[in-house]
PQR file with spaces between the fields and no chain letter, atoms N, CA, C, O and H, PARSE charges and radii, in Angstrom:
ATOM       1  N    GLY     1     116.590   89.187  114.256 -0.4000 1.5000
ATOM       2  CA   GLY     1     117.002   90.263  113.405 -0.0000 2.0000
ATOM       3  C    GLY     1     117.471   89.825  112.036  0.5500 1.7000
ATOM       4  O    GLY     1     116.985   90.340  111.029 -0.5500 1.4000
ATOM       5  N    ARG     2     118.399   88.892  111.969 -0.4000 1.5000
ATOM       6  CA   ARG     2     118.955   88.525  110.663 -0.0000 2.0000
ATOM       7  C    ARG     2     117.983   87.712  109.812  0.5500 1.7000
ATOM       8  O    ARG     2     118.200   87.557  108.610 -0.5500 1.4000
ATOM       9  H    ARG     2     118.794   88.474  112.787  0.4000 1.0000
ATOM      10  N    ARG     3     116.931   87.197  110.409 -0.4000 1.5000
ATOM      11  CA   ARG     3     115.944   86.431  109.652 -0.0000 2.0000
ATOM      12  C    ARG     3     114.950   87.321  108.920  0.5500 1.7000
ATOM      13  O    ARG     3     114.270   86.865  108.001 -0.5500 1.4000
ATOM      14  H    ARG     3     116.755   87.323  111.386  0.4000 1.0000
ATOM      15  N    LEU     4     114.858   88.592  109.318 -0.4000 1.5000
ATOM      16  CA   LEU     4     113.936   89.522  108.666 -0.0000 2.0000
ATOM      17  C    LEU     4     114.509   89.963  107.325  0.5500 1.7000
ATOM      18  O    LEU     4     115.660   90.392  107.249 -0.5500 1.4000
ATOM      19  H    LEU     4     115.410   88.963  110.065  0.4000 1.0000
ATOM      20  N    LYS     5     113.724   89.860  106.290 -0.4000 1.5000
ATOM      21  CA   LYS     5     114.159   90.267  104.952 -0.0000 2.0000
ATOM      22  C    LYS     5     113.385   91.460  104.430  0.5500 1.7000
ATOM      23  O    LYS     5     113.904   92.233  103.625 -0.5500 1.4000
ATOM      24  H    LYS     5     112.788   89.512  106.351  0.4000 1.0000
ATOM      25  N    SER     6     112.142   91.619  104.879 -0.4000 1.5000
ATOM      26  CA   SER     6     111.307   92.730  104.437 -0.0000 2.0000
ATOM      27  C    SER     6     110.250   92.984  105.509  0.5500 1.7000
ATOM      28  O    SER     6     109.719   92.046  106.105 -0.5500 1.4000
ATOM      29  H    SER     6     111.720   90.991  105.533  0.4000 1.0000
ATOM      30  N    LEU     7     109.951   94.260  105.747 -0.4000 1.5000
ATOM      31  CA   LEU     7     108.929   94.627  106.721 -0.0000 2.0000
ATOM      32  C    LEU     7     107.798   95.375  106.027  0.5500 1.7000
ATOM      33  O    LEU     7     108.031   96.209  105.152 -0.5500 1.4000
ATOM      34  H    LEU     7     110.382   95.021  105.263  0.4000 1.0000
ATOM      35  N    HIS     8     106.602   95.071  106.423 -0.4000 1.5000
ATOM      36  CA   HIS     8     105.389   95.647  105.849 -0.0000 2.0000
ATOM      37  C    HIS     8     104.708   96.440  106.959  0.5500 1.7000
ATOM      38  O    HIS     8     104.338   95.870  107.986 -0.5500 1.4000
ATOM      39  H    HIS     8     106.413   94.394  107.134  0.4000 1.0000
ATOM      40  N    PHE     9     104.540   97.744  106.765 -0.4000 1.5000
ATOM      41  CA   PHE     9     103.989   98.608  107.806 -0.0000 2.0000
ATOM      42  C    PHE     9     102.635   99.182  107.447  0.5500 1.7000
ATOM      43  O    PHE     9     102.370   99.539  106.299 -0.5500 1.4000
ATOM      44  H    PHE     9     104.841   98.207  105.931  0.4000 1.0000
ATOM      45  N    LYS    10     101.789   99.261  108.453 -0.4000 1.5000
ATOM      46  CA   LYS    10     100.543  100.023  108.402 -0.0000 2.0000
ATOM      47  C    LYS    10     100.350  100.567  109.799  0.5500 1.7000
ATOM      48  O    LYS    10     101.159  100.282  110.683 -0.5500 1.4000
ATOM      49  H    LYS    10     102.005   98.970  109.385  0.4000 1.0000
ATOM      50  N    ASP    11      99.341  101.315  110.018 -0.4000 1.5000
ATOM      51  CA   ASP    11      99.101  101.901  111.329 -0.0000 2.0000
ATOM      52  C    ASP    11      97.675  101.585  111.754  0.5500 1.7000
ATOM      53  O    ASP    11      96.869  101.104  110.958 -0.5500 1.4000
ATOM      54  H    ASP    11      98.684  101.547  109.300  0.4000 1.0000
ATOM      55  N    PHE    12      97.379  101.858  113.005 -0.4000 1.5000
ATOM      56  CA   PHE    12      96.089  101.553  113.581 -0.0000 2.0000
ATOM      57  C    PHE    12      95.721  102.663  114.547  0.5500 1.7000
ATOM      58  O    PHE    12      96.559  103.130  115.317 -0.5500 1.4000
ATOM      59  H    PHE    12      98.034  102.249  113.651  0.4000 1.0000
ATOM      60  N    SER    13      94.477  103.079  114.504 -0.4000 1.5000
ATOM      61  CA   SER    13      94.002  104.141  115.383 -0.0000 2.0000
ATOM      62  C    SER    13      92.915  103.600  116.304  0.5500 1.7000
ATOM      63  O    SER    13      92.008  102.896  115.860 -0.5500 1.4000
ATOM      64  H    SER    13      93.796  102.699  113.878  0.4000 1.0000
ATOM      65  N    THR    14      93.012  103.923  117.555 -0.4000 1.5000
ATOM      66  CA   THR    14      91.972  103.505  118.498 -0.0000 2.0000
ATOM      67  C    THR    14      90.851  104.532  118.588  0.5500 1.7000
ATOM      68  O    THR    14      89.899  104.343  119.344 -0.5500 1.4000
ATOM      69  H    THR    14      93.749  104.494  117.915  0.4000 1.0000
ATOM      70  N    ARG    15      90.955  105.615  117.826 -0.4000 1.5000
ATOM      71  CA   ARG    15      89.982  106.705  117.915 -0.0000 2.0000
ATOM      72  C    ARG    15      88.768  106.540  116.988  0.5500 1.7000
ATOM      73  O    ARG    15      87.799  107.287  117.127 -0.5500 1.4000
ATOM      74  H    ARG    15      91.729  105.768  117.211  0.4000 1.0000
ATOM      75  N    VAL    16      88.791  105.603  116.065 -0.4000 1.5000
ATOM      76  CA   VAL    16      87.667  105.409  115.148 -0.0000 2.0000
ATOM      77  C    VAL    16      87.220  103.956  115.196  0.5500 1.7000
ATOM      78  O    VAL    16      87.940  103.103  115.716 -0.5500 1.4000
ATOM      79  H    VAL    16      89.577  104.996  115.952  0.4000 1.0000
ATOM      80  N    GLY    17      86.053  103.670  114.665 -0.4000 1.5000
ATOM      81  CA   GLY    17      85.508  102.328  114.752 -0.0000 2.0000
ATOM      82  C    GLY    17      85.702  101.481  113.510  0.5500 1.7000
ATOM      83  O    GLY    17      86.060  101.988  112.447 -0.5500 1.4000
ATOM      84  H    GLY    17      85.468  104.363  114.243  0.4000 1.0000
ATOM      85  N    SER    18      85.465  100.204  113.653 -0.4000 1.5000
ATOM      86  CA   SER    18      85.456   99.191  112.605 -0.0000 2.0000
ATOM      87  C    SER    18      86.769   99.110  111.826  0.5500 1.7000
ATOM      88  O    SER    18      87.832   99.415  112.365 -0.5500 1.4000
ATOM      89  H    SER    18      85.175   99.793  114.517  0.4000 1.0000
ATOM      90  N    ILE    19      86.695   98.705  110.577 -0.4000 1.5000
ATOM      91  CA   ILE    19      87.868   98.526  109.721 -0.0000 2.0000
ATOM      92  C    ILE    19      88.581   99.851  109.480  0.5500 1.7000
ATOM      93  O    ILE    19      89.753   99.867  109.103 -0.5500 1.4000
ATOM      94  H    ILE    19      85.831   98.456  110.139  0.4000 1.0000
ATOM      95  N    GLN    20      87.885  100.951  109.694 -0.4000 1.5000
ATOM      96  CA   GLN    20      88.486  102.265  109.495 -0.0000 2.0000
ATOM      97  C    GLN    20      89.576  102.561  110.522  0.5500 1.7000
ATOM      98  O    GLN    20      90.227  103.603  110.453 -0.5500 1.4000
ATOM      99  H    GLN    20      86.933  100.938  110.000  0.4000 1.0000
ATOM     100  N    ARG    21      89.774  101.665  111.460 -0.4000 1.5000
ATOM     101  CA   ARG    21      90.844  101.855  112.428 -0.0000 2.0000
ATOM     102  C    ARG    21      92.216  101.748  111.769  0.5500 1.7000
ATOM     103  O    ARG    21      93.188  102.319  112.265 -0.5500 1.4000
ATOM     104  H    ARG    21      89.245  100.818  111.516  0.4000 1.0000
ATOM     105  N    PHE    22      92.302  101.025  110.660 -0.4000 1.5000
ATOM     106  CA   PHE    22      93.563  100.954  109.947 -0.0000 2.0000
ATOM     107  C    PHE    22      93.766  102.259  109.190  0.5500 1.7000
ATOM     108  O    PHE    22      92.835  102.782  108.578 -0.5500 1.4000
ATOM     109  H    PHE    22      91.512  100.561  110.257  0.4000 1.0000
ATOM     110  N    CYS    23      94.988  102.781  109.234 -0.4000 1.5000
ATOM     111  CA   CYS    23      95.260  104.067  108.604 -0.0000 2.0000
ATOM     112  C    CYS    23      96.693  104.074  108.076  0.5500 1.7000
ATOM     113  O    CYS    23      97.443  103.117  108.267 -0.5500 1.4000
ATOM     114  H    CYS    23      95.745  102.357  109.731  0.4000 1.0000
ATOM     115  N    ASN    24      97.049  105.141  107.427 -0.4000 1.5000
ATOM     116  CA   ASN    24      98.383  105.253  106.865 -0.0000 2.0000
ATOM     117  C    ASN    24      99.439  105.315  107.972  0.5500 1.7000
ATOM     118  O    ASN    24      99.183  105.818  109.066 -0.5500 1.4000
ATOM     119  H    ASN    24      96.440  105.919  107.272  0.4000 1.0000
ATOM     120  N    PRO    25     100.630  104.794  107.665 -0.5600 1.5000
ATOM     121  CA   PRO    25     101.710  104.876  108.659  0.2800 2.0000
ATOM     122  C    PRO    25     101.898  106.307  109.163  0.5500 1.7000
ATOM     123  O    PRO    25     101.883  107.263  108.388 -0.5500 1.4000
ATOM     124  N    PHE    26     102.072  106.428  110.452 -0.4000 1.5000
ATOM     125  CA   PHE    26     102.300  107.684  111.159 -0.0000 2.0000
ATOM     126  C    PHE    26     101.027  108.501  111.383  0.5500 1.7000
ATOM     127  O    PHE    26     101.100  109.615  111.903 -0.5500 1.4000
ATOM     128  H    PHE    26     102.084  105.651  111.082  0.4000 1.0000
ATOM     129  N    ASP    27      99.858  107.969  110.998 -0.4000 1.5000
ATOM     130  CA   ASP    27      98.604  108.679  111.224 -0.0000 2.0000
ATOM     131  C    ASP    27      97.792  108.082  112.374  0.5500 1.7000
ATOM     132  O    ASP    27      96.737  108.610  112.722 -0.5500 1.4000
ATOM     133  H    ASP    27      99.799  107.065  110.575  0.4000 1.0000
ATOM     134  N    GLY    28      98.270  106.995  112.960 -0.4000 1.5000
ATOM     135  CA   GLY    28      97.524  106.328  114.022 -0.0000 2.0000
ATOM     136  C    GLY    28      98.257  106.352  115.352  0.5500 1.7000
ATOM     137  O    GLY    28      98.904  107.337  115.708 -0.5500 1.4000
ATOM     138  H    GLY    28      99.127  106.566  112.677  0.4000 1.0000
ATOM     139  N    ASP    29      98.142  105.253  116.074 -0.4000 1.5000
ATOM     140  CA   ASP    29      98.638  105.195  117.441 -0.0000 2.0000
ATOM     141  C    ASP    29      99.901  104.346  117.626  0.5500 1.7000
ATOM     142  O    ASP    29     100.329  104.133  118.760 -0.5500 1.4000
ATOM     143  H    ASP    29      97.616  104.453  115.785  0.4000 1.0000
ATOM     144  N    VAL    30     100.492  103.870  116.562 -0.4000 1.5000
ATOM     145  CA   VAL    30     101.725  103.083  116.684 -0.0000 2.0000
ATOM     146  C    VAL    30     102.841  103.962  117.233  0.5500 1.7000
ATOM     147  O    VAL    30     102.965  105.127  116.855 -0.5500 1.4000
ATOM     148  H    VAL    30     100.145  104.043  115.641  0.4000 1.0000
ATOM     149  N    ASP    31     103.641  103.409  118.112 -0.4000 1.5000
ATOM     150  CA   ASP    31     104.804  104.110  118.681 -0.0000 2.0000
ATOM     151  C    ASP    31     105.969  104.010  117.687  0.5500 1.7000
ATOM     152  O    ASP    31     106.813  103.121  117.794 -0.5500 1.4000
ATOM     153  H    ASP    31     103.541  102.463  118.419  0.4000 1.0000
ATOM     154  N    TRP    32     106.001  104.928  116.728 -0.4000 1.5000
ATOM     155  CA   TRP    32     107.010  104.852  115.662 -0.0000 2.0000
ATOM     156  C    TRP    32     108.416  105.110  116.170  0.5500 1.7000
ATOM     157  O    TRP    32     109.376  104.576  115.614 -0.5500 1.4000
ATOM     158  H    TRP    32     105.315  105.651  116.641  0.4000 1.0000
ATOM     159  N    GLU    33     108.562  105.911  117.207 -0.4000 1.5000
ATOM     160  CA   GLU    33     109.891  106.098  117.815 -0.0000 2.0000
ATOM     161  C    GLU    33     110.386  104.754  118.355  0.5500 1.7000
ATOM     162  O    GLU    33     111.556  104.408  118.196 -0.5500 1.4000
ATOM     163  H    GLU    33     107.782  106.345  117.659  0.4000 1.0000
ATOM     164  N    GLY    34     109.497  104.010  118.985 -0.4000 1.5000
ATOM     165  CA   GLY    34     109.838  102.688  119.502 -0.0000 2.0000
ATOM     166  C    GLY    34     110.163  101.701  118.395  0.5500 1.7000
ATOM     167  O    GLY    34     111.100  100.912  118.513 -0.5500 1.4000
ATOM     168  H    GLY    34     108.546  104.291  119.114  0.4000 1.0000
ATOM     169  N    VAL    35     109.388  101.745  117.319 -0.4000 1.5000
ATOM     170  CA   VAL    35     109.657  100.877  116.168 -0.0000 2.0000
ATOM     171  C    VAL    35     111.034  101.197  115.592  0.5500 1.7000
ATOM     172  O    VAL    35     111.820  100.296  115.302 -0.5500 1.4000
ATOM     173  H    VAL    35     108.626  102.386  117.223  0.4000 1.0000
ATOM     174  N    ARG    36     111.316  102.483  115.429 -0.4000 1.5000
ATOM     175  CA   ARG    36     112.608  102.907  114.885 -0.0000 2.0000
ATOM     176  C    ARG    36     113.754  102.427  115.783  0.5500 1.7000
ATOM     177  O    ARG    36     114.761  101.916  115.293 -0.5500 1.4000
ATOM     178  H    ARG    36     110.677  103.216  115.665  0.4000 1.0000
ATOM     179  N    ALA    37     113.593  102.595  117.086 -0.4000 1.5000
ATOM     180  CA   ALA    37     114.626  102.151  118.027 -0.0000 2.0000
ATOM     181  C    ALA    37     114.841  100.641  117.938  0.5500 1.7000
ATOM     182  O    ALA    37     115.975  100.167  118.005 -0.5500 1.4000
ATOM     183  H    ALA    37     112.775  103.010  117.484  0.4000 1.0000
ATOM     184  N    SER    38     113.760   99.894  117.789 -0.4000 1.5000
ATOM     185  CA   SER    38     113.873   98.436  117.680 -0.0000 2.0000
ATOM     186  C    SER    38     114.593   98.035  116.396  0.5500 1.7000
ATOM     187  O    SER    38     115.416   97.119  116.400 -0.5500 1.4000
ATOM     188  H    SER    38     112.838  100.279  117.735  0.4000 1.0000
ATOM     189  N    LEU    39     114.282   98.723  115.299 -0.4000 1.5000
ATOM     190  CA   LEU    39     114.958   98.414  114.035 -0.0000 2.0000
ATOM     191  C    LEU    39     116.458   98.699  114.136  0.5500 1.7000
ATOM     192  O    LEU    39     117.283   97.945  113.620 -0.5500 1.4000
ATOM     193  H    LEU    39     113.614   99.467  115.296  0.4000 1.0000
ATOM     194  N    ARG    40     116.788   99.787  114.801 -0.4000 1.5000
ATOM     195  CA   ARG    40     118.206  100.133  114.979 -0.0000 2.0000
ATOM     196  C    ARG    40     118.897   99.108  115.884  0.5500 1.7000
ATOM     197  O    ARG    40     120.047   98.738  115.648 -0.5500 1.4000
ATOM     198  H    ARG    40     116.118  100.400  115.220  0.4000 1.0000
ATOM     199  N    LYS    41     118.192   98.660  116.909 -0.4000 1.5000
ATOM     200  CA   LYS    41     118.766   97.701  117.848 -0.0000 2.0000
ATOM     201  C    LYS    41     119.149   96.397  117.157  0.5500 1.7000
ATOM     202  O    LYS    41     120.191   95.817  117.461 -0.5500 1.4000
ATOM     203  H    LYS    41     117.258   98.961  117.101  0.4000 1.0000
ATOM     204  N    ILE    42     118.313   95.934  116.227 -0.4000 1.5000
ATOM     205  CA   ILE    42     118.618   94.681  115.534 -0.0000 2.0000
ATOM     206  C    ILE    42     119.397   94.919  114.242  0.5500 1.7000
ATOM     207  O    ILE    42     119.696   93.985  113.499 -0.5500 1.4000
ATOM     208  H    ILE    42     117.467   96.405  115.979  0.4000 1.0000
ATOM     209  N    ARG    43     119.718   96.185  113.990 -0.4000 1.5000
ATOM     210  CA   ARG    43     120.482   96.570  112.787 -0.0000 2.0000
ATOM     211  C    ARG    43     119.795   96.113  111.501  0.5500 1.7000
ATOM     212  O    ARG    43     120.429   95.583  110.589 -0.5500 1.4000
ATOM     213  H    ARG    43     119.476   96.944  114.594  0.4000 1.0000
ATOM     214  N    TYR    44     118.501   96.331  111.457 -0.4000 1.5000
ATOM     215  CA   TYR    44     117.730   95.952  110.270 -0.0000 2.0000
ATOM     216  C    TYR    44     118.140   96.803  109.081  0.5500 1.7000
ATOM     217  O    TYR    44     118.236   98.025  109.189 -0.5500 1.4000
ATOM     218  H    TYR    44     117.985   96.762  112.198  0.4000 1.0000
ATOM     219  N    SER    45     118.382   96.158  107.947 -0.4000 1.5000
ATOM     220  CA   SER    45     118.786   96.896  106.743 -0.0000 2.0000
ATOM     221  C    SER    45     118.047   96.414  105.496  0.5500 1.7000
ATOM     222  O    SER    45     118.482   96.690  104.378 -0.5500 1.4000
ATOM     223  H    SER    45     118.304   95.165  107.859  0.4000 1.0000
ATOM     224  N    GLY    46     116.944   95.704  105.673 -0.4000 1.5000
ATOM     225  CA   GLY    46     116.192   95.206  104.525 -0.0000 2.0000
ATOM     226  C    GLY    46     115.180   96.220  104.020  0.5500 1.7000
ATOM     227  O    GLY    46     115.240   97.407  104.342 -0.5500 1.4000
ATOM     228  H    GLY    46     116.591   95.479  106.581  0.4000 1.0000
ATOM     229  N    TYR    47     114.263   95.725  103.232 -0.4000 1.5000
ATOM     230  CA   TYR    47     113.231   96.571  102.643 -0.0000 2.0000
ATOM     231  C    TYR    47     112.177   96.950  103.670  0.5500 1.7000
ATOM     232  O    TYR    47     111.889   96.192  104.596 -0.5500 1.4000
ATOM     233  H    TYR    47     114.214   94.761  102.970  0.4000 1.0000
ATOM     234  N    ILE    48     111.604   98.139  103.488 -0.4000 1.5000
ATOM     235  CA   ILE    48     110.461   98.590  104.275 -0.0000 2.0000
ATOM     236  C    ILE    48     109.363   98.961  103.288  0.5500 1.7000
ATOM     237  O    ILE    48     109.571   99.772  102.386 -0.5500 1.4000
ATOM     238  H    ILE    48     111.837   98.755  102.736  0.4000 1.0000
ATOM     239  N    VAL    49     108.196   98.358  103.468 -0.4000 1.5000
ATOM     240  CA   VAL    49     107.058   98.573  102.579 -0.0000 2.0000
ATOM     241  C    VAL    49     105.916   99.169  103.396  0.5500 1.7000
ATOM     242  O    VAL    49     105.631   98.696  104.497 -0.5500 1.4000
ATOM     243  H    VAL    49     108.027   97.698  104.201  0.4000 1.0000
ATOM     244  N    ALA    50     105.270  100.186  102.878 -0.4000 1.5000
ATOM     245  CA   ALA    50     104.135  100.797  103.567 -0.0000 2.0000
ATOM     246  C    ALA    50     102.831  100.395  102.894  0.5500 1.7000
ATOM     247  O    ALA    50     102.710  100.449  101.670 -0.5500 1.4000
ATOM     248  H    ALA    50     105.502  100.571  101.985  0.4000 1.0000
ATOM     249  N    GLU    51     101.863   99.993  103.700 -0.4000 1.5000
ATOM     250  CA   GLU    51     100.512   99.772  103.183 -0.0000 2.0000
ATOM     251  C    GLU    51      99.771  101.082  103.388  0.5500 1.7000
ATOM     252  O    GLU    51      99.575  101.519  104.522 -0.5500 1.4000
ATOM     253  H    GLU    51     101.962   99.948  104.694  0.4000 1.0000
ATOM     254  N    VAL    52      99.361  101.705  102.298 -0.4000 1.5000
ATOM     255  CA   VAL    52      98.721  103.011  102.401 -0.0000 2.0000
ATOM     256  C    VAL    52      97.289  102.967  101.892  0.5500 1.7000
ATOM     257  O    VAL    52      96.913  102.108  101.094 -0.5500 1.4000
ATOM     258  H    VAL    52      99.520  101.349  101.377  0.4000 1.0000
ATOM     259  N    ILE    53      96.518  103.901  102.370 -0.4000 1.5000
ATOM     260  CA   ILE    53      95.151  104.112  101.898 -0.0000 2.0000
ATOM     261  C    ILE    53      95.212  105.375  101.046  0.5500 1.7000
ATOM     262  O    ILE    53      95.481  106.465  101.550 -0.5500 1.4000
ATOM     263  H    ILE    53      96.823  104.599  103.019  0.4000 1.0000
ATOM     264  N    LEU    54      94.964  105.217   99.777 -0.4000 1.5000
ATOM     265  CA   LEU    54      95.048  106.369   98.875 -0.0000 2.0000
ATOM     266  C    LEU    54      93.935  107.360   99.171  0.5500 1.7000
ATOM     267  O    LEU    54      92.797  106.963   99.422 -0.5500 1.4000
ATOM     268  H    LEU    54      94.746  104.331   99.367  0.4000 1.0000
ATOM     269  N    PRO    55      94.254  108.637   99.144 -0.5600 1.5000
ATOM     270  CA   PRO    55      93.223  109.653   99.392  0.2800 2.0000
ATOM     271  C    PRO    55      92.175  109.664   98.279  0.5500 1.7000
ATOM     272  O    PRO    55      92.492  109.388   97.122 -0.5500 1.4000
ATOM     273  N    ARG    56      90.947  109.977   98.623 -0.4000 1.5000
ATOM     274  CA   ARG    56      89.878  110.033   97.611 -0.0000 2.0000
ATOM     275  C    ARG    56      90.160  111.121   96.587  0.5500 1.7000
ATOM     276  O    ARG    56      89.890  110.958   95.397 -0.5500 1.4000
ATOM     277  H    ARG    56      90.690  110.201   99.563  0.4000 1.0000
ATOM     278  N    VAL    57      90.701  112.224   97.062 -0.4000 1.5000
ATOM     279  CA   VAL    57      91.137  113.310   96.170 -0.0000 2.0000
ATOM     280  C    VAL    57      92.647  113.335   96.261  0.5500 1.7000
ATOM     281  O    VAL    57      93.217  113.512   97.337 -0.5500 1.4000
ATOM     282  H    VAL    57      90.920  112.357   98.028  0.4000 1.0000
ATOM     283  N    TRP    58      93.292  113.154   95.112 -0.4000 1.5000
ATOM     284  CA   TRP    58      94.746  113.032   95.109 -0.0000 2.0000
ATOM     285  C    TRP    58      95.406  114.274   95.692  0.5500 1.7000
ATOM     286  O    TRP    58      95.035  115.402   95.368 -0.5500 1.4000
ATOM     287  H    TRP    58      92.829  113.010   94.237  0.4000 1.0000
ATOM     288  N    GLN    59      96.371  114.054   96.542 -0.4000 1.5000
ATOM     289  CA   GLN    59      97.105  115.134   97.191 -0.0000 2.0000
ATOM     290  C    GLN    59      98.531  115.156   96.640  0.5500 1.7000
ATOM     291  O    GLN    59      99.249  114.159   96.714 -0.5500 1.4000
ATOM     292  H    GLN    59      96.673  113.138   96.806  0.4000 1.0000
ATOM     293  N    GLN    60      98.924  116.278   96.099 -0.4000 1.5000
ATOM     294  CA   GLN    60     100.282  116.427   95.590 -0.0000 2.0000
ATOM     295  C    GLN    60     101.285  116.147   96.704  0.5500 1.7000
ATOM     296  O    GLN    60     101.153  116.689   97.801 -0.5500 1.4000
ATOM     297  H    GLN    60      98.341  117.088   96.039  0.4000 1.0000
ATOM     298  N    GLY    61     102.262  115.331   96.445 -0.4000 1.5000
ATOM     299  CA   GLY    61     103.300  115.034   97.417 -0.0000 2.0000
ATOM     300  C    GLY    61     102.974  113.895   98.366  0.5500 1.7000
ATOM     301  O    GLY    61     103.762  113.613   99.270 -0.5500 1.4000
ATOM     302  H    GLY    61     102.370  114.890   95.553  0.4000 1.0000
ATOM     303  N    PHE    62     101.833  113.227   98.191 -0.4000 1.5000
ATOM     304  CA   PHE    62     101.415  112.149   99.086 -0.0000 2.0000
ATOM     305  C    PHE    62     102.463  111.033   99.144  0.5500 1.7000
ATOM     306  O    PHE    62     102.884  110.629  100.228 -0.5500 1.4000
ATOM     307  H    PHE    62     101.194  113.455   97.457  0.4000 1.0000
ATOM     308  N    ILE    63     102.879  110.540   97.983 -0.4000 1.5000
ATOM     309  CA   ILE    63     103.855  109.450   97.933 -0.0000 2.0000
ATOM     310  C    ILE    63     105.201  109.904   98.489  0.5500 1.7000
ATOM     311  O    ILE    63     105.860  109.152   99.207 -0.5500 1.4000
ATOM     312  H    ILE    63     102.537  110.868   97.103  0.4000 1.0000
ATOM     313  N    GLN    64     105.611  111.124   98.163 -0.4000 1.5000
ATOM     314  CA   GLN    64     106.885  111.640   98.663 -0.0000 2.0000
ATOM     315  C    GLN    64     106.884  111.730  100.194  0.5500 1.7000
ATOM     316  O    GLN    64     107.900  111.457  100.833 -0.5500 1.4000
ATOM     317  H    GLN    64     105.075  111.734   97.579  0.4000 1.0000
ATOM     318  N    GLU    65     105.753  112.109  100.775 -0.4000 1.5000
ATOM     319  CA   GLU    65     105.653  112.215  102.229 -0.0000 2.0000
ATOM     320  C    GLU    65     105.760  110.837  102.883  0.5500 1.7000
ATOM     321  O    GLU    65     106.457  110.680  103.885 -0.5500 1.4000
ATOM     322  H    GLU    65     104.928  112.331  100.256  0.4000 1.0000
ATOM     323  N    ILE    66     105.076  109.842  102.325 -0.4000 1.5000
ATOM     324  CA   ILE    66     105.187  108.480  102.847 -0.0000 2.0000
ATOM     325  C    ILE    66     106.637  108.014  102.736  0.5500 1.7000
ATOM     326  O    ILE    66     107.171  107.424  103.676 -0.5500 1.4000
ATOM     327  H    ILE    66     104.509  109.969  101.511  0.4000 1.0000
ATOM     328  N    SER    67     107.266  108.271  101.614 -0.4000 1.5000
ATOM     329  CA   SER    67     108.664  107.884  101.408 -0.0000 2.0000
ATOM     330  C    SER    67     109.584  108.563  102.423  0.5500 1.7000
ATOM     331  O    SER    67     110.482  107.923  102.972 -0.5500 1.4000
ATOM     332  H    SER    67     106.831  108.750  100.851  0.4000 1.0000
ATOM     333  N    ARG    68     109.368  109.836  102.670 -0.4000 1.5000
ATOM     334  CA   ARG    68     110.186  110.573  103.635 -0.0000 2.0000
ATOM     335  C    ARG    68     110.044  109.961  105.031  0.5500 1.7000
ATOM     336  O    ARG    68     111.029  109.816  105.756 -0.5500 1.4000
ATOM     337  H    ARG    68     108.639  110.355  102.224  0.4000 1.0000
ATOM     338  N    LYS    69     108.826  109.608  105.397 -0.4000 1.5000
ATOM     339  CA   LYS    69     108.591  109.018  106.710 -0.0000 2.0000
ATOM     340  C    LYS    69     109.258  107.650  106.836  0.5500 1.7000
ATOM     341  O    LYS    69     109.814  107.325  107.885 -0.5500 1.4000
ATOM     342  H    LYS    69     108.026  109.726  104.808  0.4000 1.0000
ATOM     343  N    LEU    70     109.204  106.854  105.780 -0.4000 1.5000
ATOM     344  CA   LEU    70     109.847  105.539  105.818 -0.0000 2.0000
ATOM     345  C    LEU    70     111.367  105.674  105.841  0.5500 1.7000
ATOM     346  O    LEU    70     112.055  104.876  106.477 -0.5500 1.4000
ATOM     347  H    LEU    70     108.752  107.118  104.928  0.4000 1.0000
ATOM     348  N    ASP    71     111.888  106.682  105.149 -0.4000 1.5000
ATOM     349  CA   ASP    71     113.335  106.936  105.232 -0.0000 2.0000
ATOM     350  C    ASP    71     113.734  107.250  106.670  0.5500 1.7000
ATOM     351  O    ASP    71     114.752  106.756  107.155 -0.5500 1.4000
ATOM     352  H    ASP    71     111.329  107.331  104.632  0.4000 1.0000
ATOM     353  N    TRP    72     112.936  108.069  107.351 -0.4000 1.5000
ATOM     354  CA   TRP    72     113.221  108.384  108.745 -0.0000 2.0000
ATOM     355  C    TRP    72     113.180  107.109  109.596  0.5500 1.7000
ATOM     356  O    TRP    72     114.039  106.890  110.450 -0.5500 1.4000
ATOM     357  H    TRP    72     112.110  108.470  106.957  0.4000 1.0000
ATOM     358  N    LEU    73     112.164  106.274  109.345 -0.4000 1.5000
ATOM     359  CA   LEU    73     112.017  105.036  110.100 -0.0000 2.0000
ATOM     360  C    LEU    73     113.230  104.142  109.914  0.5500 1.7000
ATOM     361  O    LEU    73     113.671  103.478  110.852 -0.5500 1.4000
ATOM     362  H    LEU    73     111.467  106.451  108.651  0.4000 1.0000
ATOM     363  N    ALA    74     113.764  104.127  108.709 -0.4000 1.5000
ATOM     364  CA   ALA    74     114.931  103.294  108.403 -0.0000 2.0000
ATOM     365  C    ALA    74     116.221  103.922  108.918  0.5500 1.7000
ATOM     366  O    ALA    74     117.288  103.316  108.823 -0.5500 1.4000
ATOM     367  H    ALA    74     113.405  104.666  107.947  0.4000 1.0000
ATOM     368  N    GLY    75     116.127  105.132  109.461 -0.4000 1.5000
ATOM     369  CA   GLY    75     117.312  105.789  109.994 -0.0000 2.0000
ATOM     370  C    GLY    75     118.129  106.503  108.948  0.5500 1.7000
ATOM     371  O    GLY    75     119.297  106.821  109.171 -0.5500 1.4000
ATOM     372  H    GLY    75     115.260  105.625  109.538  0.4000 1.0000
ATOM     373  N    GLU    76     117.515  106.759  107.792 -0.4000 1.5000
ATOM     374  CA   GLU    76     118.240  107.401  106.699 -0.0000 2.0000
ATOM     375  C    GLU    76     118.170  108.918  106.767  0.5500 1.7000
ATOM     376  O    GLU    76     118.881  109.596  106.024 -0.5500 1.4000
ATOM     377  H    GLU    76     116.566  106.501  107.611  0.4000 1.0000
ATOM     378  N    ARG    77     117.332  109.468  107.639 -0.4000 1.5000
ATOM     379  CA   ARG    77     117.204  110.913  107.765 -0.0000 2.0000
ATOM     380  C    ARG    77     117.063  111.282  109.201  0.5500 1.7000
ATOM     381  O    ARG    77     116.942  112.462  109.527 -0.5500 1.4000
ATOM     382  H    ARG    77     116.755  108.917  108.242  0.4000 1.0000
């Protein structure tokens, strides 16, 4: 726990093929409740970074939604 300084998140889906299996956080099959519980257990308080796939057509609020989800993951909401 104390050795972690920054976490980099992405997600993975088993429903599609090839490299397209990687997807935005919270859009795939990762157990985010479990990840959140693990972060709380080790009292992680460092940075959380999301690896995102930008939409082909920009969606208003896209970045804010990712930020909101990461805040939840960090236990801030």
